[in-house]
C-alpha angles and dihedrals in degrees: 000000000000090000091055091050092050091046090049091050091050091049093050090047091052092049092050092048092046091050092050091050091048093050091044092053092046090050090053091045092052091051092049093046091050090049097045103034105019093096096040107125095228093046091050092045097051105024104023114204112003110242101174144348128201129190110248102207096182093051091044091054091046092049092049091052092046097051098026092235121110095188095090125083124202117221125190103223125197117199137178091255102032149332128259144139131268114207103197134177108248117258127231130255111330092359103084094177120064129214102251139049146100137291112220112200125166093339096312125110122213122188110237136182133191115274122224115228115244114252115248116269110280094016121131112250113248121233116240 
């Protein structure tokens, strides 16, 4: 009986930790998507302001099988004007979200790329 209780406690602890990691990653993903794609003209036109983005693992797996390329991740994106999907090439290291992909909105795909924020007025432009 005690063994079952301990096993149950371990299972619950693992589920809680896994959930926290999942929500933490999605929080970071949402921030990076807002930063990189929030000012993209097509994203603004069809979705408005990005409110949230969640990794869609089933759609990502399906997309990878369809195109034979597992380097793209599908995100369900909720915006102030509409909902769609961003299919974005995975980033590297700490950058989870890459700089190129597609916006899927109402059955149409639009090629999108990350936008660079404008430097503040009077600031020196930075070299790439």
